[in-house]
N, C-alpha and C positions, 0 to 999 in steps of 0.2 A: 535656312529655307525662307524665312521672312524677307531677307534681303534679296534672295534670288528671285522671288515672285515680283519684285519691283523691276527686275531687269528683263525677264523673259516669260513667255507663256509656257507653263509646264504641261507636258503631255502625260496623261494617265493612261493605263492600259485598257483593254477591252474585256469582254465577257469571259469569265472562267468557266461558268456552267456550259455555255455554248461550245467552248473548246473541248471540254470533257465529253459532251454528247457526241462530238464528231469522231471520237475514238471508238464508239460503239462497244463500250466495256460490258463485260458479263458479270454475273454475280460472283464468279470466281476471282475476278480482278479486285473486287472490293474486299473479298475475304482474305486473299493471300494465304500464306501458310499459317500465320498467327491466329486467324479467325476462321480457319477451315471448318471447325465443328461448332461454330457459334449458333445458338438456337434460333435466332431471328434473322429475317431477311435484311441484307445490308446494302443491296444495290440502291443507289441514290444518296448514300451518306458520303457526299463528295469529299468532305474533310478527312475521312478515313483513308483516302488515297495517299495522303501525306505519309502514312505508315505502310500501306500495302503496295502502292504503285508510285513511289516517289520519282521514278524515272519519267513518268508521264507528266506529273505536276511540274517538275523542273523543265521539261521540254516546252510546256505551255508558257512558263515564265520567260524562257529564252526566246520564244517566238515573238513575244511582245517587246522584249528589250531590243531584239534585232529590227523590229518594226519602227523603233524610234521612241519608245515610251521612256519618260524620265522617272515616272513613279510606277512601281509594280505593286498591285494588291495581292496580299497573301490569300491562299486558299483556306480561309478561316471564317467565311461569312456566317456559317451556322455552328461555329466552334464553341458555343456556350453550353453549359450543362443541360439546359432545358431542351434545346433543339437536338443535341446529341442523344438526349434521353429518349427521344422518339424511336431510336434504334437500340435502346438499352445500352448506350455507350456514354452516358453522362459523366462517368468517372474518367473518361479519356479527354475531356475538354481541354485541360492544360496541355496534355501531350500533343494532341493534333495541332493545337495553336503554336506550340513551341516548334514542332518539326516543320510545319508549314512555313513558318517565318524563317527558320534556318535554311530551308531549301531555297527560298527567295533570295536570302542574303548570299548564299553560295553561288546562285546563278548570276547575281549582279557582280560579285567579285571576279568571277571568271571572265566577264566581258572586258574588264579593265576600264570601263567608263563609270562615271558617278551615276548610280541609280538609287533612288530613294525607295525604301521598303515601307509600304503603308499597310498596317495590320487591319484587315477587314473585319468589322464588327457589325453583323446584321441585326435586324430588329428582334429576332426570335419569332416564334410562332404564337406567342402569347401577347396580351395587351393589358397593361395595368389600368389604363383609362377606360377600355371598352369591356373587358371581361374581368370585372373586379372580383368575382368570386373565385377565379382560378389561381390568381397569383397576386402577391403584393409587392410593393416597391423594394423592400429589403431582399426578398427572395430573388427577384430579377437582378438586382444589383450584385448579389453574391454570384449568380450564374455568370454574369459578365466578367466579374473580377478574375475568375480562374482563366477565362479566355485571354483577358488583357495581360495578365501576369505571364502567360505563355508567350505572347507576342513580344513583351518587353524583354524577357529572358532570351528569346530567340534572336534578338538583334534588330527589332523593328525601329524604323526612324520616325514614323508617324503613326497615329491611330486614325482610322477612317470609320466613323460611326455613320452607317449609310442606310439607304432605303427606309428612312424613318417615316412611319405612318402614324405613330402615337408619340406626342411630345413627352409624355411621362416616361415611356420606355427610354427615350433618348436621354432624359434627365437622369434616369437610373444608371445608364451607361457612363455618362460624363462624371457623375458623382463617384461611381465605382472606380473609374480610371484615376481620378484625382486622389482617391484613398490609396490606390496601388502606388501611385507616384510618391506619395508621402511615406508609405511603408518601405519602399525600395530605395528611396533617396535619389530617384532619377525621373525626369519628366519627358514626355513626348508631346509635340504639338498635335492638336486634335482637329481633324477635318470633320465637318458636319454636313451631311447630305440627305435631303428629304425626298420622298416621293409624294406628289400632290395631284389633285384633280385639276381640271382646266381653269378653276377659279383660284388656284394657288392655296388650296386647303388640304390639310392632311385628312386621312380617313376619320380621325377623331373630331373633325370640324374646326380645328385650330388653323389659323392662317400661317403662312410661312414667316410673315413678319413677327407674329406673336412668338413663334418658335425661336426666331433669332434673338429677340430681347430676353427670352426666358433662359437661354443658354449662354448668352454672350459673357465672356470672362477672359482673363489673360491667357488661359490655357488653349483657347480656341484659335486655330490658325485661319480657318476659312469656313464660309457657308456656301451651300450649293444645292443643286437638284440633280437627281438621277432617276433612271428607270422611267416610270410614269407613262410617257408616250415616246414618239420620235422627236428628233431635234426641232422640227418646225413648230410643234405645239409648245415646246418648252421655252423657245426664244423669248416670247413676250413676257413670260414669268421671270426669266433671268434678267431682262432689262429692268423689271420692277424691283427685283431683289437688289440689283446693283445700286439703285437709287436709295436704298434703305440702310445698307450696312457700310461701315468704313473698312471692313475686313475684305481680304481677297475672296473672290467667288469662283465656284467651279460648276461645270456642267458635264455630265456624261450620260447622254440619252440612249434609249434603245434604238436599234436599227429599224425604226418604224414600229408597227404593231404586227403580231403574227397573223397570217391569213388563216383561212378555214382548214388548211391542211398543216397548220402548225409551223409554217416557215416564215422567217423574217425576210421580207423581200426588198428592203431598202439597201441598195448596193453601196459599197464603200464610196463610190464617186458621188452618189446622191447625198449621203450623209455629210461628206466633206464639203460639198457645194452649199448645203443648207447652213452649215456652221461657218462658212467662209465670211459671211457678212458680219457676224459677231466678232470674228478674228480681225478682219480688216479695220473695223471701227474701234479697236482696242476695248472691247466690252467684256473681256474674260481674263482670268488669271491661270486657271487649271482646266484642262479639257481632255475628254477621253470618251469611252463608250461603255454601254451597259448591255443588256440582253440582246443577243443576236449579232453583236459586233465581233469582228475577227481581227487578226493581225493586219489584214489588208486595210480595214477601216482605219486602224491606228496609224498605219504607214502613211496614208493619204492625209490624215489630220496632222501628223508630224511635219509633213512637207508644207502644209498650208500655214503652219505657225512660224516657220523659219523667217527670221528677220522681222517679225511682226512685234509691235509694241503691246505689252500687257495693259490691262485696265489700270489706270492711275488711282492709287488709294488716297481717299480724302482724309483729312485730319479728323481724329475722333472729337466729337463735340459732346460736352457733358450735358446731357438732357435727361429730364425726368420722364422715364418711359415705364409704363406698367400695362398689363393686358389681361383680358379674358381670352376667349377664342380669337378676339380681334384686339389690336393695339388701341389703347384709349387715345382717341384723336380729339383732344380737348385742351386748348392752350390756356383757357381762362380759369376762373375759380371753380373748384371741384366740390361737389356735395357727396358725402359718404352717407348712405342710407343706414339709419340706426336701428330699424325695427326688427332686424334678425338677431335679436339679443335676448336671451332667456332672462337676464337680469332686468332689462329695460322694458320688456313687453310681456305682460302677463298672458296675453293671448298667444303669442309665439311660444312661450314656455309651455303652456297647456297643450298646444298642438304637438309639440315635440314629445312631451311626456306620453301623450295618447297615441303617438306614432301616426298622426294624421298628416302625413307629409305633403299630400296634394294641397291641403288647405294652408299649410305653412308656406309652401312654395308660392301660393297666391299672394301672400304678404310680400315676398321678395319681388314678384312680378309688379305688384302695385308700386313698390318703391322705385323700380326702374321707370315705369310709365310716368311717375310723378317727377322724374328728373334726376334720380340718383346716378352719379357717374361711377360710383364704387359701392359695393355692398359690404358693410361690416358684419362679420359673423361671430357671435359669441355664444358658446354652449356650456358655459361654466355653471353647473348645478349639481349639488351633492346627490340628488335623487335620480340622475341619469348617468349612463356610461358615456361621458363627454367625448372620449377619444373615438369611440365607435360612431357616435352621432356626428362628430365633426367630419369623419370620412364619408359617411352616408350623405350628409347634407351637401357637401361640396359636389359629390357625384350628381345629386339632384339638380343643383344649380347649373352644372355643365350639361345636363340632359335636356334642359328647357331652352327653346329658341329665344325666349324673352330675357333670359338671364345668363346664358352661356357666354355671351360676348363681353360681359361686364367684369372688370377686375374685382377680386375678392380680397378683403382685409381680414386676415385671420386674427381674431381678438381673444386672448385668454391670459389669465394670470398664472396658468400652469404651462411650463415650457414643453412638457411632453405632449400636450394637446396641440400646441403650436407646431411642433415637429410633425405630428401625425397629419395635420392639415397640409403642411408643405409637401409631404410625401404623396399627396393626392391631388396636387395642383400642377397641371402641366404648363400653365402659363406663368407670368410674373405677377405675383400679388404683393401684398404688404403685410408685414407682421406688426401687430399692435399688442404688446409693446415690450421693450426691454428698458432697464434702468440700472443705475449704479447702486441700487438698494443693497445688494449682496456683495458689493465690492468690485474692484476692477477685474480681477481674475475671472470671476464668474460671468461678468458682463462680456468680456472678450470671448470666453468659451462659447457662449450662446450666440454672440454676434457672428463668430466664425461659421457656426452651423447655418444661420440665416443666409449668410453670403454663399455658402456651399450650395444651397437650394436656389439661389438666384433671386431672392426677394428683396424688396425695399423694406426699410425698417423705421418704425415710429419709436423715438426715444423719449421717455417721460423724464421730466425734471424732478428726479427723486434720487437721493444718494444714501450713504450709510447713516446719515443723520435724520433722514426723513424727507417729507415732501417740501419742495421749494415753494414758499409762499410770499417771497419778496422778490423784487426785481434783481437785486444783487445775487441772491441764491440761484434764481432761474438762469441767468446768463453764465454764472460760474459753472454750474453743472452742465449746461449745454456746451460750453467751450471745452470742458474736460472730456465729455463724451465724444465730441466731434474729433478731437485730436487722437483719442484712442482708436476710433473707427478708421480714420485715415491711416493710422499706423499699421493696421492689419490689411490694408488694401481695399477697404470699403469705398465705393464711389461716393463722393460727396453729394452727387445728384440723387442717390438712393437713401439719403438720410432725411427724416422728417421729425421735427421737434414739436412735441406737445408740452408746453411749459405750464400746464395746469390752469384751466379756466375754473376758478373757484367761486363759491357762492357769495353774492353781495346782498346787502339789504336786510341782514339779520338783526340790525340794531346794535351790534357789537362794533366797537371802534376798530378792532383788529382786522375786520374784513373790508374796510372802506377803500383800501388801495388795491384790493385783489384784481379787479378788472383792469384798472389803469396799469398795474405792474405787468399784467399779462400782455396787454397791447404794446407797452413799451419794450417788453422782452422780444416780441416777434420782430419789431422794428430793428432792434439791435442785431438779432440773428441775421436778418436779410442784409444788413450792412457789414457784418463782421465774419460770417461763416459762409463763404462763397458756395453757391449752388444748392445749399440746404433748403429744405421746404419746411413749412410750418402748418400745424393742424391743432384742433381742439374739439372738445365735446361741448356743443352749444348749450344744451339744456341745463348744465350745471350752474350757469351764471344766474339763473332766475329761480333756483330751487326754493329759495326762501318765500317765494310768492305762490307756491303751489296751491291750487284751489281758485286762484284768480287768473284764469287762462288769458283773458284779453290783455292784462298787464304783462304777463310773461311773454306773450306774443310780441308786444310792442318793445319790450326790453331786448328780446332776441334780435329784432330787426335793426334797432339802433346800434347794439353792440356789434353785430355782424358788419354793419357799414363802417364803423370806426376801425374794427380789426382789419378789414380788407384794405382800407386806406393806408394802413401801416404795414402791410405785407403778408397778411394771412393768405395761405394758398388753398387750404381745404378745411372743411368743417364737417363734423359728425353731427347729423341732425335728421329730423323727419322731413324728407323732401316734399311731402304733401303740405307742409306749412306754407300758406300763401302769403304773398306780399300784401301789406295793408297800407292804407293812407293814414298818416298820423299828423294831427294838427301841430303846428309849429310850437305852441306853448308846451304841449306834452313832450314833444321830442327834445326840447331844451332841458326840461326837468330830468328826463332819462339820461341825457348826456352828462348832466351835472352829477347824477348818481354814479354813473359808470366811471367818470374821470375824477370823482371826489373833489369837485370844485365848490360844491355848496351842499348843505344838509337839506335834502328835499324829500327824505323818506316819508315823513308824515303827510306831506302835501300830496305825494303820489298815491298813498294808500286811500286818501280821501277822494281822489278823482273817480268819476263814473266812466271808466275807460271805454266800455262798450259804446258809449254815446259819442265819443270823440275820435273813434277810429272806424274805418270802413274798408272792406276789401276793395282792391283796385279793380276797376272795370276789366282790365286786361286779364285778370285772373278769375273771372266768373266762370261758370260751368263751360266745359269744353264744347266746341262746335259739334253738333250731332253728326255732321258729315265726317269729321275726323274720327269720332267714336265708332261709327258704323264701319268705316274703313279698317280701323283697328280690330273690330270684331271679325271682319272677313279674314284678315291676315292671321289672327290668332285662333280662328275656328271657334269663336265664343258666341253662344246664343244669348248671353245675358242681356236683358233689356232690349232685345231686337225689335219687338213690336212697338215698345215705348219710343225708341229712337226714330222708327219710321213715322210714328204719329207726329213727332216733333218736326220732322222734315216735311210732312204733308202740310204744315202751316205755311210753308214758304214755296214748296215745289209741287208740281203735278206728279201723279204716279209714274207717268212715262218718263219724266225728267229724272226722277229718283232712280229708275231702272237704268236708263240709257247713260246718264251723266255721272251719277254718284256710285251706284253699285258696279257698273261696268268698269269705271275708273278704278274702283277698289280691287276688282278681280284682275285688272291689269297689273296692279301692284303685287298681288299674290303671285301671278305668273312670273314677274320680274324676280321676286324673292326666290321662287323655286328654281328658275334658270340660273341664278347666281349662287345657288347652294345654301341659301339662308333658311329655306323651308324644305321639308322632306315630304315624301309621298303621303304619309298619314295625315299630315297637316293640310296639304292641298285638297285632299278628299273632303276633310271637314269644312274647309272654306267653301267648297262647291255646295255642300249641304246647306250652309248658312245662306248662300246666294239663292238657292232654290226656295228655301223657306220664305225669304224676303219677297221674291217674285210672286210666290203663291199668295202671300198676304195682300199684295198690291193688286193682283189680277182682277178681283171683283170690283175694284174702284175705277178700272180703266174704261169700262163700258164699251163704247163704239170706237174709241180712239185706236189707231193702228200703231203698233210698235215697229219702228224701223231701226233695229240695232245694227250698227256697223260692225262687220266681222272681218277678220284677216283672211278668211277663206272658208269655203264650204267643203266638207269632207264626208263622203259616204263610207260607213264602216259596216263590216259584216263578218261573222264567223261562217266559213263556207259550208256548203251542203255536206251533211254526214257528220258534222262536228257540233257538239252541244256546249263546248267549253267557251266561256266568255269573260273569265276573270281578268285576263290580261287586256283584252279589248276594252273592258269597262274602265280599267285604270287609265289607259291611254286616252279614252274619251273624256274622262274627268279632267285630266291634265290639259288636254287641248282646249276644252271649254274654258278652263281657267286662264288660258293664254289667248282668248279672244276668237277662237275658231267656232264656226257653226258646224255641228255634227248631226248627220242624218244616220241614226243607228238602226240598221235593218234587223238586228238581233242575231240569233244562232240558226244553224241548219238552213241557211239562206240559199235558195236555188240560183243557178247562173242566170236564168231569165229574169228573176226579180232584181238581181244586182244591176243588170244592163238596163232594165226599165227605169230603175231609180236614177241612174246616171243620165238617161235621156230626158227624164221629166224635170230635172232640176239643173240649175246653173252650178255645176260641180267643178271644183278645182283639183280634186284628187280622190282616189279610191284606196281604202285601207282594208286589206284582207287578213283575217286572223285564223290560226289553226293550231291545235295542240297535238293531235294524233297524226301519225305519218300518212295515212290515206288522204289527209287534207292537202298534202303537198301536191298530189296528183290533181286534185280538184282546183287548186289555185292556178296551176299551169293550164288547165282546161279553160278556166274563166279568162285568163290572159289571152289565150289563143282566140276565143270567141269574140272578145272585145276588139281584137285586131281585125277579125273578119267583119265586124260591124263598123269599122272605121273610127273607133274610139282610141284616142292617144293621150288621155290625161295622165298625169303622174300616178303610178301604181306603187303603193307602199305595202310591203309584206312583213308580217310579224307573227309572233307566237312561238311557243316552246319547241315545236317541231321544225321551225324554219331556220335557215342559215344563209349567210352571204353566198356560200358555195352553191347551194341549191338554187338560190335566186339567180345567180349568174349563169348557171348551166341549164336549168330547166325552164325558167320563166322568161327572162329577158329576151332570149332568142326567138320566142314565140309572140312577142309584143311589139307594137309599132312605137309606143311611147317609152319614156324612161321608167326604170324599175329601181326601187330603193328598198334595201333591207333595214328594218328598224330593230334595235336591240333592247331599248327600254324607254320608259316614259320621257325622261329628260332628253334623250337622244332624239326622240320623235319631234319635239318642239323645234330643236335646232335644225333638223333636216328639213322640216316643212317650211320654216322661215327662209332657209336658203333656196329651196326649190321654187316656192311661190314668189319669192322676192327676186327671182331671175338671176341667181348667182351662177353664171355660166361656168366659171372656173371650178366651182364645186361639182356641178353636173358632169363636167369633163373628167374630173378626178375620179368620180364614182364609176364612170364608163371605163376609164383606164384600169381601175381596180378590178372591175368585173372581168375585163379582158385578161389581166394577169392571172386572176383566179382560174379562168378557163384554161389558159396555157399551162399553169402549174398542175391543174387537175389532169389534163391530158398527158402531161409528162409523167405524172405519178402513176397514172393508169398504164402507160406504155412500159414503165419500169417495173410495175408490179407483176410478180410471178405468182401463179396459183398451182397448188397441187390439184391434179384431177381428182374426181370423187374416188376413183379406183385407188389412186395413190394414197389418198386420205385414209381410206379404210386400211390399207396396208401399213401406213405409218402412224396409226392411231396410238395414243399413249397406252402402254401396257398396264391396264387397271384390273385388279381382281376385287370384286365387291363381295363382302360377306352379306348374305341374305339375312336380314333381321325380320323376325316375324312380329307383327303388331299384336297387342292384346285383344284387338277386335278389328273387324272390317265393316264397312258400310258408310252411310252418310250421316253426319251429325251436325246439329245446330248448337250454337253457343249464345248464351245470353250475355250481352255486353252493355255496360252503361258508360257514360263519359267519365265517371269517377274511377272506373276500372282501368281506363287506358290513359288517363291524364298524365301519369308519370312517364309514359313512353313517347310523349310528343317530342319531335325533333325540332326544337325551337330555332336552331340556326337557320334551317331552311325557311321557316316561317318569317324570320327577320329578313332573309334575303328576298323573299317574295314581296315584302313591303318596301324593299330598297333601303332599309335602314341598317343592314348588317354592317358591323364595324363602324358605326357612327354613334354620336352622343345621344341619338334618339332611341337607342335600343331599350333602355329601361322604361321609357314612357310607353312604348307600344306593348311591351310585355305586361305592364300593369293593366293596360286596356284589355289585352287578350284575356287576362285572368277574370276580369269582370264579365266578359262575354261567355267565357267557359261556364261561369256560375249560372248565367241565364240558360245556357244549353242544358245544364243539369236540371234546372227547375222545369224546363220544357219536357224533360224525359225524352230526349232526342232518340229517335228510333235508329238502332244500329243492327243490321242483319248480318250474321256471320255463319257460314256453313263450310264444312270441309268434308272430304271423302277419302277413305283409304281403300284401295282396290288391289286385287291381283293384277299384275301386268305381265304381258308376254312381249319380249323383244323380238322383232322380226328383222329380216335383212333390210339394208338401206336405212337404218336408224329409225324404223317405225316402231312406235310403242302402241300395243293393242290393249285397250282397257274396255272391258264389258262390251266387246264387239265393235267399239269405235277405234279407228286407227289415227294416231297423231304422229306426223312426221317431224323429227328434230332436224336442226340445221347443223352442218359440220364445218369446222374451220378449214380454210384452204390456203392460208397465207404463211403458216408457220412450218418449221421443219417437222414437227410432230403434230398430229391432227387430233382434234377433240370435239366431242358432241355431248349434249346432255344425256344422250342414250348410253354413253359409255359408263354412266354411273348406275346403270340398271343391268341386272343379270337376265339371262333368257327367261327365267321364271322368277318373279320378284314381286315387290309391292311398290306402289306409287300413290301419291296423294294429289288431290286437287283442292282448291279453296276459292272462296269468293266472299268479299266483304262489301256491304253497301250501306251508306248513311243517307238518310233523308235530307233533302235540300231545305235549308232554312233561309227565308228571305228577311232582309232587314227593312226598317222603315225609311232608311236613307241610303244613299250610295255608300257612305262610309260603313254603315252596319252591314250592308250587302257584301261588300268586299271582305270585311272582317270575318263574317260567317263562312264565306267561301274558302278563304285561306285557312281558317281553322278546320273547316271540313276536310281539306286536303291532308292536313297533318293528322287529324283524327282517324282518317281512313288508313293511313300508313300505320298509325299506332294500333288500330284495331287488328290489322293484318298481323302485326307482330304478336299481339295478345293471342290471336287465333293460333299462331305458330306454337306458343308456349303450351296451349291447351292440347293441341294435337300431339305435342312431344310427350305428353303424359301417356299416350297410347303407343307411340313409336317416335323415337328421337328424330326431329327434323334437322337436317343438315343445311339445306339451302331452300329458299322460297322464291324462285323467279316468277315475276309477273308477266303476263302476256303483253307484248308491245314494247318490252324493254329489249335492248340489243341481244341479250343472251337467248331470248325467247321471242323472236321478232314477228312471227306470223299472227297477225290480228285475227285471222279467220278461225284460229284455234279456240277463240272464246266460245264459239257455238258448241263445240264438242264438250267443253267444260260445263257450259250451261245445261246441255242435255244430260251429262253424266249425273249431275246433282239436282236437276230440275230447278234451276235458279229462277226460272220464270215465275214460280209460285211465291217468290219473295217480293214480287212487284218490280223486278228489274227487267228492262227491255234491251234489245239489241237491234241497232239499225242495219240497213243494207251495207253500210261501210264499217260495221262493227263498233259503232259508238255505243257505250253503255249508258243507260239512264236509270236511276239518278246519276248525275255527273260524278258524285263521289263514290265510285264503284271501282273495285279492282278484283281481278281473278288471276289464277295461275296454277302452278304445279308445286308439289312438295316432294323433295328427294331425301332419301334416308341413308344412303351409303356414306360411310366414314370418308370415302374419297371424294364425295361431291364437293364442288367448289364453283365459285363464280369465275368466269374467264373472259378474255377479250375475243369475241367472235371474229372481229376483223371484217374484211370484205369477202364476198363469195362471187364465183364466176357465173357466167350465163348458163353453163351446163347444169349447175346445181339448181338455179332458178327454174330452168326448163323442166328438170326432173320433178321439182316440187309442184310446178304448174300442172304437169301431166298427172301426178298423183291426186292433186286437188280438183282436177277436171275444170281448170280455168285457163284463160289465155295467158301468155307470157307477161303482158303489160299489167294485167290485173294482179298477177302473183307479185310482181315488183311493187305494185301499189300497196299490197297487203304486208310486204316485208319492210318497206321503207328505205329511204336513201342511205341510211347509216351503214347498211351492210351490202347494198347493191351497187 
């Protein structure tokens, strides 16, 4: 295969999942005869089809071979024990992988052409790096091994570890594969393919370049990218990847991205045309398709690569490469920060023992800010669980923006602790250290393990006879170690020698040559051991002078200069140690001490060192401009007013705001847009900016501030909607990116919006809405703006909105361009393009909306509905057993934050903060815990009430409760029809509920957003807690909330309020059925054993008309109350 890739571009197949979906398989197809009575649902377990519908799987393989694919992926993407375990099929991982590979092999052999079989190994649905509590390295590795063994036994030619979103998962797969190869005595080349964001980063924050160097080894055939986006967005990243690796590279993109109706709309011709430039310029070695691509896509790609030259592979260069989330880009001398060492720093040791991790992490951050290129981490202490602390602290370093990009040196005398560190390091770090102390066999065994995890290695000059203390011993041990390492395939560029910096100046004759011998040994290593690096611990050299810090400082500086001149590559030291000016007479004496040319010890001890050395001017206190910018980027309030006071000595208040603070915020915006900062950090930066401006404002007097902005945007949550959390987040992000925001607030009337636009020089309007009635109001505002002759760009966002609704209901009513915004980072990009006059982008959005409208129209034309009458006839045959509650009536529940804390759904909270599946998860969770404690102290008011009533089911799915009639909605798209009313007998019981939590305002935007997002989760947790309490009276089966798809009619809130007199809890309901406080939810409780959540789908106009007639409202108002999701 390696030789073939030099001759031609190899074609990989397309999407397996898309092809399977096109067969419209049923649950029975997945079950087959073998799993006919299996207790769990199996539809969706695609790998199971290798056993139950092998004919279809083989048919798909054949379709791609006929299309021209040279490489066929096996139907084993989720064939590991963990992913299969989601269907209770974990024990079938080996079998499905074996059979899926044998099917592919059989299909290939039948064609008579050479087709390579690539065993597909997906990432699993777990993450070692992101969800540390769920799974560890060894567990995931073992899950992969069963899958890989099946692929190997089935006759696979390659392994394709693909769609990598976490580098640690990928490392577990590679390590597991190599263990299998060793056990089976057979190897397969491994392809590596990652899925990245537009900056080339995995979800874990690691760059694709860091992933490459952490996994690069002889077993790896190629590196590449798949999934992610369409081909157009991946091409710049592929060009970047091609410049970085000497290995073949692959690309297999999606067919664009799915539209609002779930379809991939990029045609085979479009995909092939986009990829053609890459093909014609010899920029690729392996090419194919991912999600949404079909045999036709592959056919056109195969035609495009005929007679084309593959990317030429450059020769491998032996370079020293290590990484954190980013590759260390430093060609000069390297400083390894020494203060994260429990043996060398009493403060760090104390903080770790007391589990004050935030304070310990601040030591690490300080090291990086002071100039450390690498962080040495040593947690060897008899009073702590060093293995556990090593794992935890590496996770902490990876979770902090200040330290995540920095390579880690895992430092321990216990190899078990070293290996634990390696199992938690997704990037390529350094092991410190191994030696020949326990003999060659043990040295080689441990070195093989270090190599397995892809780390560089520090080798100490120590052998079976002890520590090397002379030049002769140092070079002999180094040469012996070097030869042994090269013998097991260790790259010489990954070997770092520490030949022992020993203490001088003790007064003993034995130590006088220690420093000289060290310096001479590193010179010898650089001349005789090609590509090897050298290192050492600086503080050892002056240990005899402890207590005399000025002299130690001077010795360090002179020793370091001499060592660097002779080839020292890196040093372990305190990076905060500043460069000092040393008088020539003192420097000469220290040189004599180090090189043992003259006995100067007594003379040195008599010197008054502090009087003849002084810090260099260049190393004096950092410029306050730089410090305040760092504060903004890191969201750090420390010394904020002190720094401003320093700046006021040189600059006017206006200049500080306009030139220094605004420039700093631009940096913040750049970091956010490039993926280096996340939403919580940028909100904190905005808080610091506001505090700084507030401090300066009283000093400005009559001077006018004329800040330059990138544009002015009016923002508003539309009339009838009180939700503003998303709007506030976007506002903060835009302000950090240099936009002026006029925020009109919530419940903003159409007239107020239009007046604001007319009264200001506005470049765009952003409308937000969370509830479905807001969609109608947005369309109304757009139409009125068009009537008023306004045509500024209109931006639509919020939980209720979608590109589909924007294209269908808003854009046709407006004169200007309309853009749907999905999240905060997307907003900045869109605004920059629109206000920057990017005509190509505007045209692309217009075309996209037109495609959406056509797709929607076609879907609507193709969609068939059961009539209401047919729906009643074809409703599911359900017989409900009437369960009598122990009591009926309306009941209040006392709830505290402590009661419901354990029910919080943290995944959604992390998603709301835009940090889900990123290295910032743990940071934001720790913050959330602090604010939860504050809410407990505040005794947050949580109101919860439920009712249990007799209910009478009337014709047409009407539920009559205490004289009030509530109409349920019935499905009309499926062969059998279902309504919530089907879970109620003619005379039965039903429940209602409402939960409301008081709004808590923060002192800053960050606190405000934190409280609101916590409020959302606490509301849901409280509703679940209410359900458990109601179940003590009668078991609750489902708890649908009003406004959700299964219970879409917002006007039903009024009946629920009336039934339980919710008004007396202090909750109000607007004319558009918005509940206040904003953290309020209400709904129904169903008790039948048959009750379940289901997909309501779309309903036709006849049912909407029927509901409107019953509600005594017009047709359009009824549609507004129901929402676009079902209408």
